[in-house]
N, C-alpha and C positions, 0 to 999 in steps of 0.2 A: 514718556518722566517716569512717571507716576511707579508704572510697572518694572520701568529698570530700576530704579532707586527703592524698590522693596526687594527685587532680586535682589539688589548688593547688598542689601542688608540680612537677607537671607544666610549670602554666605559669607559674610565676613562673620555669623554667630552660628554657622553650618556646626561647629564643632567646642562651642565655648561657651562654657559656662559667669553666669553676671551674679547678681547678688545673692544670696542668701540660695546659693547652688538651682539656680533654677536654670534648667539645658534646653538652647535651642532642638542639639543635637540629630538636625537636617542631612541624616549619615548616605541616604542613596537620593541626592541630588538630581535635576535636570534642568538640560537646560533652557526650558521654556514654563518651565515654574518657578517658584520663590515663594519664600516664607519671613513674616517677618514678627519678630516675639518684642511687645512691649508690656514692661516689669511696673509694676508700682514703688515709689519711691522707700515705701515700707516693705518690700516684698511681702508685702501680704496678699497679693493678688500680681496675675500677667495675662495678657491676651497675645495666642499666636497665630497669627491669619495666613492662613497658609490654599497653595492651587496647586496643585502637581494632576496632568493630564499625559503623560504617556506613563506606558506600562499598564496602562488601564485593565482590568481597576484592579491587578495580581500585585502589586505592587508596592511595601512599605517605604514610602519616602524618608517620614521622617518622623521622631518619638517628643515635642516637646514637653519639658515634664520638669516635676519640684525634685526633688531630690531630698526626703526628710530624715530628720535626727533622730537620734535617742539616745543619752548618753548612757540608756544599758547597752545599745549593740557597742559589738557582737553578741548575742546573747544565745544562751543553747534554746535551744526548743524547750525541754522535757521540763524548763526553770519559767517558759515564760506563764504568768497565770492570768495576765490579761493585756493584751494590746489591740487598742482603740483607735481607728482608723474613722476620720473626719474629713468634708468636704462639700463644697458646693461648686456644678461646674452648668453650663451651658454651650451649645452651640448651632450655628443658625450660617447663613447669607451674610458674609460681612456686609453686602449695601444695603442692608436692612434689620441685620442683628440688633435690638438692643444692647448700647453702648452701657457691658461691664451688666447686663446681666447673666446672672447664673441659675437661673431656676427656667429658664425655657430654653427646648431644643424643636425647630421648628422642623420637622417629622417630613413634614408635605415638601418643604422645599427641598430640606437635604434630597430628597428621592428623587425629587422635581431632576434635582442638579445630580443625579446619580454618584453619588458621595458615600463611599465607602470612606471607614475610620472606625476605628476601636476606641473605647476610653477608660483607660484599665490604672490597676494597682500594676508594680511589678516585685516581686519579691526575694532576695534572693537571697541565696542559705549554700552553703557548705560544710563539710565536716573540718573544716583549717580557720580557724577563727580569722587569720591572718586574707585568706583569702573570700570569706564570705563576702566583702560587699564589692567584691567585684563584677559587675554585667560580664566580663569576656573570662573569666577565672570561674568563677562561682560552678558548680558543681547541678546545682536546683536554683529551678526560676516558680514562682509560684504568682503567677499572675489570676487577677479579680477583676473581671471585668463587670463594669459599670452600665457600660449602651455601648450599643454597635449600630451603627450602621450599613449597607448596601450587604447585607450578607457573607461578611469575612469571617474566614473561619479558624478558631479555635486548634491548637499546634494538635495534630491527633496521626496514631498512626494511622490511619485509611483518609482518603478524601473520597467525598466526604468527609465531617468531622466526625466520629458514632459516639453520644456520649457513654460514661464509664460508671454512673452513678451522679445521685443527687442529694441536695439538704438540706433543711430549711434550720435560719437561725432569726431569731429574735422575728418573724414572721417574714421573713425575706426569702426566696427560695434561689435558689442554686445547684446548676446541673454543673458536672464533673467532667472532664476531656484532659485527657492525658496523651502524650508522644515525645517525640525528641524533635530539639530542632538541628539547625544544619550544623554547627557546630558540636552537639553530640549532648545538648545539657539535657537533663530531661523537667519539661516541662510541665506544670499541672493549673491546669482553668481553670476558676471559678468562674461562671458566667451566670450575673444574674438572670431570670427571666422575666423580669422589664428593666427594664431605662430607670434607676436612681437618680438623679441632681440635687441630690440634700440626702448628702450617706452618713451617715454615723451609724460605725456598728465594732462589736467587738470580735473578731476574727478568729481569738484560740480555739472555735468549734472547729472552722475550715482548716485550722494548723494541724489540731489531735485528728481528722479524719483522714488526711492524710501519709499522718506516722502510724495511725490504727490499720491502715491499709500496705503499710510496710510499702511507700510507695518514696518516704526523704524518713530517714534517719532517725529517731527521737532527739540522737547527742548532738544532730548536727545547730549548724550557729548562724542565726538572723544578722544577715548582717549591712542589707540596704531593703529601702524601702521606697522605688519612687512613682511619681503620679501622673500621667498626665494623658495624650492622645497621640496612640497610631495614624497614620497619614499618608492611605491608598491612595485616593485619587478621588477628586471635584471640579467638575465641569466651570466652579465661579469660584470667585477667591470662599471661603470659611471663617470663620470666626471663632473660634474654643475662648472660651473664659474660666479660669479657675480662683477661687480663695478660699480663705480660711484651710487653709489646709493643714493636716492635726494629724501627730505619731505620741500615742501615749502610752508606755511597756510599763507591767509591771509583773516583777520575778521573785526568784524564793531569796534573794539579797535584798531585793528591796521597791522602790518606786520613784519615778521621777515623771511628769510631764513638758517635758524637752520638746515642747512644739516648735516648728519653724515661722507662724505666725500669730497674730492674736485677731480679733474678731473687732476688738473695738477699736483699731485701724484701716481695718480690711476696705475703706469706703474712697480710701488717698486715689486719685486718678493714675492710671498707670503713663509711664512716658518712656519713648524710645531709648533702648540702652543699649550701648556698645558691647564691647567682651567684656567691660568690666564696670563696675556699678559707682555710682557718685557715691554721696556718705555716707558713715554705716563703719562698721570694723573691714578693716583691711585685709584682703584674704590673698590667699595663693590658688595663682590658674596656671593648668596643666593640660594641654590639648594638643593633638597632633593631628596632619590635615586630613580631612574626610576623603576615604575609598570606596567607592558606587559598588553598589552587592548587586548581579543580576534579582528579579522579583522572583516569586514562584508560584503557587500554585491558587493565589488564594487564600492563603492561610497566614495568622497570623504568626508570622515567623519567628519572631525575638530574634532577627541578625538585626543587631542595631550595636552593634561590638567592634565595627569601623568607627573612628573619633569619637568615638564615646568618650566624654570628658568625664574627668574627676578636680572637684574641688574640693578646699579645705578652710575651714573658716578660720 
């Protein structure tokens, strides 16, 4: 019965957003699998329990994530002087994972369960500010991988993926991969050489390097920033937890710290959340039915367009 209840919850939330623009985004579900999304009452943290077992290990089935906001967006890349991302996260088998722990990744247990997953930021960019926030329409995508398990491959022109460069920013080493996804978007993936479960970084040097390499135009606009887990496969139910996710942008016109959550309230216990949240400001939720998309060759495909929700506060 528990599996049935979880499976139902996962399907109900497949294309829905809840408070604070937290999205289940189970855009390619499978009958034998499920995903549940739990969100803290204050929106400061969420937990995604997921279990996908078919198509292994080559298909991304879901991307539970938070949409981060700044009043500066959409903002021209050439005008950004500082863009600080911060988050804490953790992942492990649901049965043994410490509740709410965002400093633990049980690598041994993840390996034993043949887990394939990528923990990453998605940045959406386009020359047109009106479409820069759209995961479906933006011409460019920058991924920043904070951790990965089961050897998923960044999008590349070749398979296996071939590195196209590297950079060290604030003592953090990144490797660059470049390619186009299934819908033709240019995807530039910065992959951390070692997982970081407590991440904070000004990502302007990562963006500037891509502009320098003429991979993305300096005059293009940053319109959307998402953080979550690309869930491919696991032999048992996995728990992914994220909290204290923030975004602060400074540009030539000014700055703000329009962050999504406050660390002062992040200890609130998550509660199972339907397609709309509980207390708090009202928001409009637009979504469409999920259309499953066939899996690929183990690459982080970026094909999360079907059923991706758009929420407006």
